[in-house]
C-alpha positions, 0 to 999 in steps of 0.5 A: 500500500505504501509502495502504491502511494509512493508511486502515485506521489512520484508520478504527481511530483514528476507531472507537476514538475514537468508542466511547471517547467514548461509554463515557466519557460513559455512565460520567459519567452513571452516576456523577453521575446514577445516579437517572436511569439506574437509575430504577425504573418507577412502581408501577401504580395503578388508581383509580375511583369507583363510583356507584348512580344519582346517588350516588357510593358508593365509591372504590377504589385498587388498587396493582400493578394495571392494569385498565379498566372493562369493564361493569356490571349494575344492579338498581335495585329492590334498589339493587345494581350490579355493576362488572367490570374486566379487566387485569393484576396484578404479583406482584413485590410485594403488591397493595394495595387501598384501599377507601373509602365515599364517604358514610355515614348517621347510625345506620348501619354500613357493611361491606366484603367482600373476596375474592381468588381465584387460579387456576393457569390463565388460564381461571377456569372451568377449576375449578383454584382455589387458596386463597381470601383473604377478609376482612370489615370493619365500620365504626363507626356513622355514620362513613365506612369506609376499608379498607387490604388487602394481598394477596400473589399465590401464586407459581403463580397465573396469574389472579386474581379480586378481588371487593370489595363495599361495603354502605352505606345510603341514605334513601328517604322515611322509610326507611333502606335498604341498597345494594350496590356490587360491583366485580370485577377479573379480572387476568392475573398477569404479571411486573414487567417486563411489568406496567410495559412501557408506561413512555412512557405519560406518567406519573411517580412521586408519593410520598404517604401513605395514611390510616395514614401509610404511604408509597405510590407512585402515577403522575402525569405523566411516567415515571421510565423516560422520565427514565432513557431521556433520561439514557442517550440524552443521553450518546449524543447528546453523544458523537456531537456530540463525534465529529462536531466532531472529525471536521470539525476533522480534515477542515479540517486535512487540506484545508488541507495543511501550514502554511508555516514 
């Protein structure tokens, strides 16, 4: 009976000691390194360059968006190309689009038309359109055009179709002709947690400034979420090592028996 009580006492002591050390280690990490435990996932950014023929015509950045190239249609006769991308959008903050023309010709004026069409259902062909956002921006003669647009997704939106079209000009012999680069994003609207559900994709936060000096965040090499996971996991590993060493030390004392007086 005494042996049974002793085993229960030893088990209770080991259990309390084990989890007490885990709690202490976790609290130390939270107090000393809060930035690792409560790291905010990087804002997703979608970036790509677009071209007609051998000429790169545009570079688009979309913040709060994860998408991939799904196709394009070419109309070489009229110097038009239509790219399509599909992915997800995060309604947790306004989406930001940085649209840049890559070149310009003297005497020409570039234009960018931007349209954001939200739907309250995932199927864009169901006809349930919400209020359309439209903006048209003209550049200066002979200067490259850069446009910075913010757009807040309506709370009830489930699908967002964004279309950005750049009109610039090119030379063909003695003629100056227009060309059109159009990019369409079809984006499912998901929550912030779902939009950042891949924190182990090997990216990290990098803070930079856009053309207007506004601070923005993009992803680079490692995720802050990984740093947070390492911080928390490290505390558990430290606690486990402490418990393991203590357990082995106790076994050595028990095996050795009573020391001679």
